[in-house]
C-alpha positions as CSV (number, residue, x, y, z in Angstrom):
1,M,155.5,-87.5,126.2
2,A,159.3,-87.0,126.2
3,L,160.6,-83.4,125.9
4,P,162.1,-82.4,122.6
5,R,165.8,-82.4,122.3
6,I,168.2,-79.7,121.0
7,P,168.6,-80.2,117.2
8,T,171.8,-82.1,116.3
9,R,173.3,-79.2,114.4
10,L,173.0,-76.9,117.4
11,V,174.4,-79.5,119.8
12,A,177.4,-79.7,117.6
13,L,177.6,-75.9,117.3
14,A,177.5,-75.5,121.0
15,A,180.1,-78.2,121.6
16,T,182.5,-76.9,119.0
17,S,182.2,-73.4,120.2
18,A,182.7,-74.4,123.8
19,L,185.9,-76.2,122.9
20,A,187.1,-73.5,120.6
21,L,186.3,-70.6,122.9
22,G,186.9,-72.2,126.2
23,A,183.4,-71.3,127.4
24,L,183.1,-71.4,131.2
25,T,180.3,-72.7,133.4
26,A,179.3,-70.9,136.5
27,S,181.7,-73.1,138.4
28,G,184.6,-72.0,136.2
29,S,185.0,-75.3,134.4
30,A,185.4,-75.7,130.6
31,T,182.4,-77.2,128.9
32,A,182.1,-79.3,125.8
33,G,178.4,-79.2,125.1
34,P,175.2,-80.1,127.0
35,A,176.3,-83.5,128.3
36,A,179.7,-82.5,129.5
37,A,178.3,-79.3,131.0
38,S,175.7,-81.2,132.9
39,Q,178.4,-83.2,134.6
40,Q,180.6,-80.2,135.4
41,H,178.1,-77.5,136.2
42,T,178.1,-77.4,140.0
43,I,176.2,-74.1,140.5
44,A,172.7,-74.2,139.0
45,P,171.9,-71.3,136.7
46,L,169.5,-68.8,138.2
47,I,165.9,-68.6,136.9
48,I,164.9,-64.9,136.9
49,G,161.2,-64.2,136.6
50,H,161.2,-61.5,133.9
51,R,158.6,-58.9,135.0
52,G,157.1,-61.8,137.0
53,T,156.1,-64.5,134.6
54,A,154.9,-62.3,131.7
55,G,154.2,-65.3,129.5
56,Y,151.2,-66.2,131.7
57,R,150.0,-63.0,133.4
58,P,150.1,-59.2,132.6
59,E,153.6,-58.1,133.4
60,H,154.7,-56.3,136.6
61,T,151.6,-57.3,138.6
62,L,151.5,-59.1,141.9
63,G,149.7,-62.0,140.1
64,S,152.6,-62.2,137.7
65,Y,155.3,-62.2,140.4
66,Q,153.3,-64.7,142.5
67,L,153.0,-67.2,139.7
68,A,156.7,-66.9,138.7
69,I,157.5,-67.9,142.3
70,E,155.0,-70.8,142.3
71,L,156.6,-72.0,139.0
72,G,160.0,-72.1,140.5
73,A,161.7,-68.7,139.8
74,D,164.7,-67.9,142.0
75,Y,164.3,-64.2,141.6
76,I,161.6,-61.9,140.5
77,E,162.3,-58.7,138.5
78,P,160.5,-55.4,139.0
79,D,161.3,-52.5,136.7
80,L,161.2,-49.4,138.8
81,V,159.7,-46.0,137.8
82,S,158.6,-43.1,139.9
83,T,155.2,-41.6,140.6
84,K,154.6,-37.8,140.9
85,D,155.0,-38.0,144.6
86,G,158.2,-40.0,144.5
87,V,157.0,-43.6,145.1
88,L,158.7,-46.4,143.3
89,V,156.3,-48.6,141.4
90,A,156.8,-51.5,139.0
91,R,156.2,-50.7,135.4
92,H,158.2,-51.5,132.3
93,E,158.1,-47.9,131.2
94,P,156.9,-44.6,132.7
95,E,154.4,-44.4,129.8
96,I,151.5,-46.6,130.9
97,S,148.9,-46.6,128.1
98,Q,150.0,-50.0,126.9
99,T,150.0,-51.7,130.3
100,T,147.0,-50.1,132.1
101,D,143.4,-49.0,131.4
102,V,144.3,-45.3,131.9
103,A,142.9,-44.4,128.5
104,D,139.5,-45.6,129.7
105,H,139.5,-43.1,132.6
106,P,137.9,-39.8,131.4
107,E,139.0,-38.1,134.5
108,F,142.6,-38.5,133.3
109,A,142.1,-37.6,129.7
110,S,143.8,-34.2,130.1
111,R,146.9,-36.0,131.5
112,R,147.8,-37.3,128.0
113,T,150.9,-35.6,126.9
114,T,154.2,-35.9,125.1
115,K,157.6,-36.3,126.8
116,V,161.1,-36.9,125.5
117,I,162.7,-40.0,127.2
118,D,166.2,-41.0,126.2
119,G,166.0,-38.8,123.2
120,V,162.7,-40.3,121.9
121,S,159.5,-38.4,121.8
122,T,156.7,-40.4,123.3
123,T,153.0,-39.6,123.7
124,G,150.7,-41.1,126.3
125,W,150.2,-41.1,130.0
126,F,153.1,-41.1,132.4
127,T,153.6,-42.3,136.0
128,T,155.3,-39.0,136.7
129,D,152.0,-37.1,136.3
130,F,150.1,-39.3,138.8
131,T,150.3,-39.6,142.5
132,L,150.3,-43.1,143.9
133,A,146.7,-42.7,145.1
134,E,145.7,-41.9,141.5
135,L,147.6,-44.8,140.0
136,R,145.8,-47.1,142.4
137,T,142.6,-46.3,140.6
138,L,144.0,-47.9,137.4
139,R,144.2,-51.6,136.5
140,A,146.9,-53.5,134.6
141,K,146.4,-55.1,131.2
142,E,148.4,-57.3,128.9
143,R,151.0,-55.3,126.9
144,I,151.1,-57.6,123.8
145,P,147.6,-59.0,123.5
146,A,148.1,-60.0,119.8
147,V,150.8,-62.5,121.0
148,R,149.4,-63.4,124.4
149,Q,145.7,-63.4,124.0
150,H,145.3,-65.8,126.9
151,N,146.8,-63.1,129.2
152,T,143.9,-60.7,128.4
153,L,141.7,-62.9,130.6
154,Y,143.5,-61.2,133.5
155,D,143.1,-57.7,132.3
156,G,141.6,-55.5,135.0
157,R,142.4,-57.9,137.9
158,Y,145.5,-56.3,139.3
159,Q,146.7,-52.9,140.4
160,I,150.1,-51.3,139.8
161,P,152.3,-52.6,142.7
162,T,154.8,-50.5,144.6
163,F,158.4,-51.7,145.0
164,Q,157.6,-52.3,148.7
165,Q,154.7,-54.6,147.8
166,V,156.9,-56.7,145.5
167,I,159.4,-57.1,148.4
168,D,156.6,-58.0,150.8
169,L,155.3,-60.6,148.3
170,A,158.8,-62.1,148.1
171,K,159.1,-62.3,151.9
172,R,155.7,-64.0,152.2
173,A,156.5,-66.4,149.4
174,S,159.9,-67.2,151.0
175,Q,158.1,-68.4,154.1
176,Q,155.3,-70.2,152.2
177,F,157.7,-72.2,149.9
178,H,160.5,-72.6,152.4
179,R,163.1,-71.1,150.0
180,E,164.4,-67.5,149.8
181,I,163.0,-65.6,146.9
182,G,165.3,-63.0,145.5
183,I,164.5,-59.6,144.0
184,Y,166.2,-58.1,140.9
185,P,165.1,-54.5,140.5
186,E,166.0,-52.4,137.5
187,T,166.2,-48.6,137.5
188,K,164.5,-47.5,134.3
189,H,165.6,-44.4,132.4
190,P,167.6,-43.0,135.4
191,T,168.8,-39.9,133.4
192,F,165.2,-39.0,132.6
193,F,163.9,-39.3,136.1
194,R,166.9,-37.4,137.5
195,S,166.3,-34.6,135.0
196,I,162.8,-34.0,136.3
197,G,163.7,-34.1,140.0
198,L,162.5,-37.6,140.7
199,P,165.8,-39.6,140.9
200,L,165.2,-43.4,141.4
201,E,168.3,-44.2,143.4
202,P,167.5,-42.6,146.8
203,G,164.2,-44.5,147.0
204,L,165.8,-47.7,145.9
205,V,168.5,-47.5,148.6
206,R,166.1,-46.3,151.2
207,T,163.7,-49.2,150.5
208,L,166.5,-51.8,150.5
209,N,167.8,-50.4,153.8
210,A,164.3,-50.4,155.4
211,N,163.8,-54.1,154.5
212,G,167.3,-55.2,155.7
213,L,168.2,-56.1,152.1
214,N,171.2,-53.8,151.7
215,R,173.8,-56.3,153.1
216,P,176.2,-58.8,151.8
217,G,174.5,-62.1,151.2
218,A,171.0,-60.6,150.5
219,K,169.3,-62.2,147.5
220,V,169.3,-58.9,145.6
221,F,170.8,-57.8,142.3
222,V,170.4,-54.2,141.1
223,Q,170.5,-53.6,137.3
224,S,170.5,-50.7,134.9
225,F,171.2,-50.0,131.2
226,E,173.0,-46.9,132.2
227,V,176.4,-46.8,133.7
228,G,176.7,-43.7,135.8
229,N,173.9,-44.5,138.2
230,L,175.4,-48.0,138.8
231,I,178.8,-46.5,139.6
232,A,177.1,-44.0,142.1
233,L,175.0,-46.8,143.6
234,H,178.1,-48.9,144.0
235,R,179.2,-46.5,146.7
236,Q,175.9,-47.0,148.6
237,L,174.9,-50.6,148.0
238,R,176.3,-53.8,149.6
239,V,174.5,-56.0,147.1
240,P,175.8,-56.9,143.6
241,E,175.0,-54.8,140.5
242,V,174.5,-55.9,137.0
243,Q,175.3,-53.9,133.9
244,L,172.6,-54.4,131.3
245,L,173.7,-54.4,127.7
246,S,171.9,-53.9,124.4
247,A,172.9,-55.4,121.1
248,T,172.8,-51.9,119.6
249,G,173.2,-48.3,120.7
250,A,174.8,-46.8,123.9
251,P,174.0,-46.2,127.5
252,Y,171.8,-43.0,127.5
253,D,173.9,-41.3,130.2
254,F,176.9,-41.7,127.8
255,V,174.8,-40.1,125.0
256,A,173.6,-37.3,127.2
257,A,177.2,-36.5,128.3
258,G,178.7,-36.7,124.8
259,D,180.6,-39.9,125.6
260,P,181.2,-41.7,122.3
261,R,181.4,-45.2,123.9
262,T,178.7,-47.7,123.0
263,Y,177.5,-51.1,124.4
264,A,179.9,-52.7,121.9
265,D,182.8,-50.9,123.7
266,L,181.6,-52.3,127.1
267,I,181.8,-55.9,125.9
268,T,185.4,-55.9,124.8
269,P,187.8,-57.5,127.2
270,L,189.0,-54.1,128.3
271,G,185.5,-52.8,128.6
272,L,184.4,-55.8,130.7
273,R,187.3,-55.3,133.1
274,G,186.0,-51.7,133.5
275,V,182.5,-53.0,134.2
276,A,183.9,-55.3,136.8
277,R,185.2,-52.3,138.9
278,Y,181.6,-51.5,139.9
279,A,179.4,-54.4,138.9
280,A,179.3,-58.2,139.6
281,G,177.7,-59.2,136.3
282,I,176.3,-58.3,133.0
283,G,172.8,-58.8,131.5
284,P,173.3,-58.9,127.8
285,D,170.7,-59.3,125.0
286,K,170.9,-63.1,124.3
287,N,171.8,-62.3,120.7
288,M,175.1,-60.9,121.9
289,I,175.9,-64.5,123.0
290,V,174.4,-66.5,120.1
291,P,173.8,-64.1,117.1
292,R,171.3,-64.8,114.4
293,D,171.7,-64.3,110.7
294,A,169.4,-62.5,108.3
295,T,167.1,-65.5,108.1
296,N,166.8,-65.7,111.9
297,H,168.9,-68.8,112.2
298,L,171.5,-69.1,114.9
299,L,175.2,-68.5,114.2
300,A,178.2,-69.6,116.2
301,P,178.4,-68.2,119.8
302,T,180.6,-65.3,120.5
303,T,183.3,-65.1,123.2
304,L,181.2,-62.9,125.5
305,V,180.5,-65.5,128.2
306,R,184.1,-66.5,128.3
307,D,185.3,-62.9,128.3
308,A,182.9,-61.9,131.0
309,H,183.9,-64.8,133.2
310,R,187.5,-64.0,132.8
311,A,186.8,-60.5,134.0
312,G,185.1,-62.0,137.1
313,L,181.5,-61.2,135.9
314,V,178.4,-63.4,136.0
315,V,176.3,-63.5,132.9
316,H,172.5,-63.3,133.0
317,P,171.1,-62.9,129.4
318,Y,167.6,-61.8,128.4
319,T,164.8,-62.5,127.4
320,F,163.8,-66.1,127.0
321,R,160.2,-66.6,125.8
322,N,158.2,-69.6,124.5
323,E,156.4,-68.1,121.5
324,N,157.6,-68.7,118.0
325,T,157.7,-65.0,117.3
326,F,160.5,-64.7,119.8
327,Q,162.4,-67.9,118.9
328,P,165.2,-68.3,116.4
329,A,164.1,-70.2,113.3
330,D,166.0,-73.2,114.5
331,F,163.5,-73.7,117.3
332,Q,160.2,-72.6,115.8
333,R,157.4,-75.0,115.3
334,G,154.7,-74.5,112.7
335,T,153.8,-71.2,111.2
336,D,151.7,-69.6,114.0
337,P,153.8,-66.8,115.5
338,T,151.9,-67.1,118.8
339,G,152.4,-70.9,119.0
340,Y,155.1,-72.3,121.2
341,G,158.5,-73.2,119.8
342,N,161.1,-75.5,121.3
343,A,161.9,-73.2,124.2
344,F,163.5,-76.1,126.2
345,A,166.2,-76.4,123.5
346,E,167.0,-72.7,123.5
347,D,167.3,-72.6,127.3
348,E,169.5,-75.6,127.3
349,L,171.7,-74.3,124.6
350,F,172.5,-71.2,126.7
351,F,173.0,-73.2,129.8
352,S,175.5,-75.3,127.9
353,L,177.4,-72.2,127.0
354,G,177.9,-71.4,130.7
355,V,175.5,-68.6,131.4
356,D,174.9,-68.1,135.1
357,G,171.2,-67.4,134.8
358,I,168.5,-66.3,132.4
359,F,165.7,-63.8,132.4
360,T,162.5,-65.7,131.3
361,D,158.9,-65.0,130.7
362,N,158.1,-68.6,131.4
363,S,159.6,-69.7,134.7
364,D,158.3,-73.3,134.5
365,T,159.9,-73.9,131.1
366,A,163.2,-72.6,132.3
367,V,163.1,-74.6,135.5
368,E,162.4,-77.8,133.6
369,A,165.1,-77.0,131.1
370,R,167.6,-76.4,133.9
371,R,166.6,-79.7,135.7
372,E,167.2,-81.6,132.4
373,F,170.4,-79.8,131.7
374,L,171.9,-80.5,135.2
375,T,170.8,-84.1,135.4
376,G,171.1,-85.0,131.7
377,A,167.8,-86.7,131.8
378,Q,164.3,-86.0,130.6
379,Q,161.1,-86.9,132.4
380,P,159.9,-90.4,131.5
381,A,157.6,-90.5,128.5
382,A,153.9,-90.4,129.4
């Protein structure tokens, strides 16, 4: 069965925008839509396994990272938080009730508490109140079971991995698959962790150094939604950094310091030139590249990719997912929010606009979309 194509309206939209905005591919060439981009794009966009391959396994588990690699991801992405004893582990948030079975452990019932993280009061169980040995008694579970019921089959099968275990897995897989697997760690809520005496940065630098990964040419990107810690890390790291960007709000270190700048200020041409002083790229919400209207339909692309490339920055937007509930209306299929939409078309649309990589929950979908984009050919119909 042939793969579905990008709807005609969106092909025209991408082509028109590319011509009008001078959108650049990773090789720096102008692109005029999917076909022209396929011929000119000489550097394949990166496929970044978002939290592993969270579309198929509970996120931030060794099973999720392993499957992402098997499905063709170039990089795997661990979000880093700290334990009580200062060990970096992979969790999306320091609060772990949604991603582990901690609530089922009566011995930890008294650990349930409320903390303020980035100005938001949150109640639950936090990695900062557990030693690594205690966290190892827990098991991971699917974070959004209503959307990804299939993933609940794997609840209880995996522990919370340490950052070192993720690196070890990448090293083993690199040998197994005869290609170097990169890592793309994110420092989560660095202002919060620093405020409680558990800064993330020393452990990150120490671990990269110990594994020979803090060197030019290493397949490592370090990312953060905050700015100050990336600037500080820039003085210690020899690997590229990526400034994450939200479609709303401001970096929390700006908020905490009374700095009025927002993420919107960082994506102006002047703001991007400032980012380029300490970072090699940006990781924007994909809606900052192709916005949606009030009915969830796609609008014309912005100039963000062009502006970032002109500032010398690569662009790695997030997050690409297969389910209808995450897709724009243009690519949804049927009425089941958990059913798959035309994710190939969404991936290819962004490739045609010149992004240098994407964060995806479904590595196999992104790899196939990239192959089709670069070659301009679908697999033969079955």
